[in-house]
C-alpha positions as CSV (number, residue, x, y, z in Angstrom):
1,M,-115.4,-103.8,83.0
2,K,-118.7,-103.6,81.4
3,V,-121.9,-104.9,83.7
4,S,-124.8,-106.7,81.8
5,R,-128.4,-105.3,82.4
6,K,-128.8,-109.1,84.1
7,T,-126.0,-108.2,86.4
8,F,-127.3,-105.0,87.4
9,V,-131.2,-106.0,88.2
10,K,-130.2,-108.8,90.2
11,S,-127.7,-105.9,92.3
12,A,-130.2,-102.8,92.4
13,A,-132.6,-105.8,93.8
14,I,-130.0,-107.3,96.0
15,L,-129.5,-103.7,97.3
16,A,-133.2,-103.0,97.6
17,G,-133.5,-106.0,99.9
18,A,-130.6,-104.8,102.4
19,T,-132.0,-101.3,102.2
20,L,-135.1,-103.2,103.3
21,L,-133.9,-105.0,106.8
22,N,-130.9,-102.9,107.6
23,T,-132.3,-99.2,107.5
24,Q,-135.7,-97.9,109.6
25,K,-138.1,-97.2,106.4
26,T,-142.2,-96.3,106.3
27,E,-143.9,-98.3,105.1
28,A,-144.5,-96.9,101.9
29,Q,-140.6,-97.7,101.3
30,I,-140.1,-100.8,103.0
31,T,-142.4,-102.4,100.3
32,A,-141.0,-100.2,97.2
33,A,-137.9,-101.7,98.4
34,L,-138.9,-105.0,97.4
35,V,-140.4,-104.3,93.4
36,S,-140.5,-102.3,90.6
37,L,-142.1,-102.3,87.3
38,E,-138.6,-103.3,85.7
39,N,-137.4,-105.6,88.4
40,D,-138.4,-108.7,88.7
41,F,-138.7,-110.0,92.8
42,A,-136.0,-110.7,94.9
43,L,-135.5,-112.8,97.9
44,P,-134.5,-109.9,101.2
45,P,-131.2,-110.7,102.2
46,L,-131.3,-111.8,106.1
47,G,-129.5,-109.5,107.7
48,Y,-127.8,-112.2,110.2
49,S,-126.5,-115.9,110.4
50,Y,-128.9,-118.6,110.2
51,D,-127.5,-119.6,113.6
52,A,-128.2,-116.5,115.5
53,L,-131.8,-116.7,116.9
54,E,-130.8,-120.1,118.5
55,P,-131.5,-121.8,121.1
56,F,-134.8,-120.2,120.0
57,I,-135.0,-120.7,116.0
58,D,-132.5,-123.0,115.0
59,R,-130.3,-123.0,112.5
60,Q,-131.8,-125.8,110.3
61,T,-135.0,-124.4,110.6
62,M,-134.1,-120.8,109.5
63,E,-132.1,-121.9,106.6
64,I,-135.2,-124.2,105.0
65,H,-137.4,-121.3,105.8
66,Y,-135.7,-118.6,104.1
67,S,-133.9,-120.7,101.4
68,K,-136.6,-122.8,100.6
69,H,-139.8,-121.8,101.3
70,H,-139.4,-118.3,101.1
71,Q,-137.4,-118.4,97.8
72,A,-140.0,-120.4,96.3
73,Y,-142.6,-118.2,97.3
74,V,-140.3,-115.2,95.4
75,N,-139.9,-117.7,92.6
76,K,-143.6,-118.6,92.0
77,L,-144.3,-114.3,92.4
78,N,-142.3,-114.3,89.3
79,E,-143.5,-116.8,87.4
80,A,-147.1,-115.7,88.3
81,K,-146.4,-112.1,87.8
82,A,-144.7,-112.9,83.6
83,K,-148.3,-114.4,82.8
84,I,-150.1,-110.8,83.3
85,T,-149.8,-108.2,80.5
86,S,-151.0,-105.4,82.1
87,W,-149.1,-105.4,85.3
88,N,-149.1,-102.1,86.4
89,Y,-148.3,-101.9,90.3
90,K,-145.2,-100.4,91.6
91,T,-145.0,-101.6,94.8
92,L,-145.5,-104.6,96.6
93,N,-148.3,-103.3,98.9
94,D,-150.0,-101.9,95.4
95,V,-150.5,-105.5,94.9
96,L,-151.4,-106.2,98.4
97,V,-154.1,-103.8,98.6
98,N,-155.4,-104.0,95.0
99,I,-155.9,-108.3,95.3
100,N,-158.9,-107.7,93.8
101,S,-158.0,-106.7,90.2
102,I,-155.7,-109.3,89.4
103,P,-157.0,-111.0,86.3
104,K,-159.1,-114.2,87.8
105,D,-157.0,-116.8,86.4
106,M,-154.0,-115.7,88.6
107,Q,-155.4,-114.3,91.7
108,G,-154.9,-116.6,93.4
109,A,-151.6,-117.4,92.4
110,I,-150.5,-113.9,93.0
111,R,-152.6,-113.5,96.7
112,N,-150.4,-116.6,97.7
113,N,-146.7,-116.1,96.8
114,A,-147.1,-112.2,97.1
115,G,-148.5,-112.2,100.6
116,G,-145.9,-115.0,101.5
117,H,-143.3,-113.1,100.4
118,Y,-144.7,-109.9,102.0
119,N,-144.8,-111.9,105.4
120,H,-141.6,-113.4,105.4
121,S,-139.9,-110.6,104.6
122,L,-141.4,-108.5,107.2
123,F,-141.0,-111.3,109.7
124,W,-136.9,-111.9,109.0
125,S,-137.3,-108.4,110.1
126,L,-138.9,-108.9,113.3
127,L,-136.4,-111.3,114.6
128,K,-133.7,-110.6,116.6
129,T,-132.3,-111.3,120.2
130,N,-131.5,-109.5,123.3
131,T,-133.8,-106.0,122.7
132,T,-136.8,-105.1,125.4
133,P,-139.9,-103.0,124.6
134,S,-139.0,-99.1,124.4
135,E,-141.2,-96.6,126.8
136,N,-143.3,-95.6,123.7
137,V,-143.7,-99.2,123.0
138,L,-144.7,-100.2,126.6
139,K,-147.0,-97.0,126.5
140,A,-148.8,-98.0,123.7
141,I,-149.5,-101.6,124.6
142,N,-150.4,-100.8,128.0
143,E,-153.1,-98.4,126.4
144,N,-154.7,-101.2,124.3
145,F,-154.0,-104.2,126.3
146,E,-153.6,-102.8,129.6
147,S,-150.1,-104.8,130.4
148,L,-147.2,-106.1,128.4
149,D,-147.9,-109.8,130.3
150,N,-151.7,-109.3,128.9
151,F,-150.7,-108.5,125.3
152,K,-148.5,-111.9,125.2
153,L,-151.7,-113.6,126.7
154,L,-154.1,-112.2,123.8
155,F,-151.5,-112.7,121.2
156,T,-150.2,-116.0,122.2
157,K,-154.1,-117.2,122.4
158,A,-154.6,-116.0,119.0
159,A,-151.6,-117.5,118.0
160,M,-152.9,-120.7,119.0
161,G,-155.9,-120.6,118.0
162,I,-155.1,-120.8,114.2
163,F,-156.2,-124.0,112.6
164,G,-153.8,-124.9,110.2
165,S,-151.1,-122.5,108.6
166,G,-151.3,-118.7,108.9
167,W,-150.0,-115.8,110.8
168,A,-150.6,-114.1,113.9
169,W,-150.4,-109.7,113.7
170,L,-150.6,-106.8,115.9
171,I,-151.6,-104.0,113.3
172,K,-153.0,-100.6,114.0
173,Q,-156.3,-99.9,113.3
174,D,-157.7,-96.5,113.0
175,G,-155.2,-95.3,115.9
176,K,-155.6,-98.1,117.8
177,L,-153.6,-101.0,118.4
178,K,-155.9,-104.8,117.2
179,I,-154.4,-108.3,117.4
180,I,-155.8,-110.3,114.3
181,T,-154.8,-113.4,112.8
182,T,-155.1,-114.1,108.6
183,P,-155.2,-117.9,107.1
184,N,-152.2,-119.3,105.0
185,Q,-150.0,-116.2,103.5
186,D,-153.2,-113.1,103.5
187,N,-152.0,-110.0,105.3
188,P,-154.2,-107.7,106.9
189,L,-153.2,-105.3,103.7
190,M,-155.4,-107.1,102.0
191,T,-158.4,-104.9,101.0
192,E,-161.6,-107.2,100.5
193,I,-160.1,-109.9,101.5
194,A,-158.7,-109.7,105.0
195,K,-161.6,-109.4,107.9
196,D,-159.5,-106.8,109.7
197,L,-157.1,-104.1,107.3
198,G,-154.6,-102.1,109.1
199,T,-150.8,-102.0,109.3
200,P,-148.5,-104.6,110.4
201,I,-146.6,-104.1,113.7
202,I,-146.0,-107.7,114.5
203,A,-146.1,-110.8,112.6
204,L,-145.6,-114.3,114.0
205,D,-145.7,-117.4,111.3
206,V,-147.8,-119.9,112.8
207,W,-147.0,-122.8,109.7
208,E,-145.8,-126.0,110.4
209,H,-142.3,-125.7,108.9
210,A,-141.8,-122.5,110.6
211,Y,-141.3,-124.4,114.1
212,Y,-141.6,-128.4,113.3
213,L,-138.0,-129.3,113.4
214,K,-137.5,-128.2,116.8
215,Y,-140.4,-127.9,118.4
216,Q,-142.8,-130.8,117.1
217,N,-146.5,-130.6,117.5
218,K,-145.6,-127.9,120.5
219,R,-146.7,-124.6,119.1
220,A,-146.9,-123.4,122.4
221,D,-142.9,-123.4,122.9
222,Y,-142.5,-122.4,119.7
223,V,-144.9,-119.1,120.4
224,T,-143.1,-118.8,123.6
225,A,-139.8,-118.8,122.2
226,F,-140.7,-116.1,120.1
227,W,-141.1,-113.6,122.6
228,S,-137.4,-113.9,123.6
229,V,-136.4,-113.3,119.7
230,L,-138.9,-110.3,118.9
231,N,-137.0,-107.4,117.4
232,W,-138.6,-104.7,119.8
233,E,-136.5,-102.0,117.7
234,K,-138.8,-103.0,114.7
235,V,-141.5,-103.0,116.8
236,E,-141.0,-99.3,118.1
237,D,-139.3,-98.2,114.1
238,L,-143.3,-99.4,112.4
239,L,-145.2,-98.4,115.6
240,A,-143.7,-95.2,115.1
241,N,-144.5,-94.7,111.3
242,S,-148.3,-96.4,111.2
243,R,-151.0,-94.3,110.7
């Protein structure tokens, strides 16, 4: 059976997304799976059912967040990418760290939507029930934050302190772990934009659409619930492959 180029490209993009979420990869390999010079950006497979995180994150929120919000970032990113004739970026990481080299008239659209695509792709991979931090992860957290409880307290405080929409992060910066926040869809890979650059280890979406259907305006309850679905196995993987 003859397969059209369009079908082949779509299948390749889906396979790349599956690789992103279901195997252990380095940061470079993760971002390389999301975009190439020839293929459009693609929504990666979620890797679990919409109700897999209940009761902490409800099915309806997951479905809308993934299939509507994330898909919109992908669509708008592809639209913006198509308008740039000198597209010389091989990976999504290349795009993010070179945001300021994007043509000025398209820089905002690429920044918002490439950030949204990366941030959400990472966020989905960091969600899983019934995992616990390994000895290696606990050692790193204890060395940087004294204890796991203190780390959770500081991370929660940071997430609660975001005015409006944004993300809370645990990053690795110059060999040390650090808690930071970014507004909108910015992230700690964006050179000359992010106040703190580093390798993402944990990402928490605190846009209202991430929690409002279940928690309404109670962001604190959502952040508390996050600790019950944080995929510590993925955290260990990202930490082990970070610089």
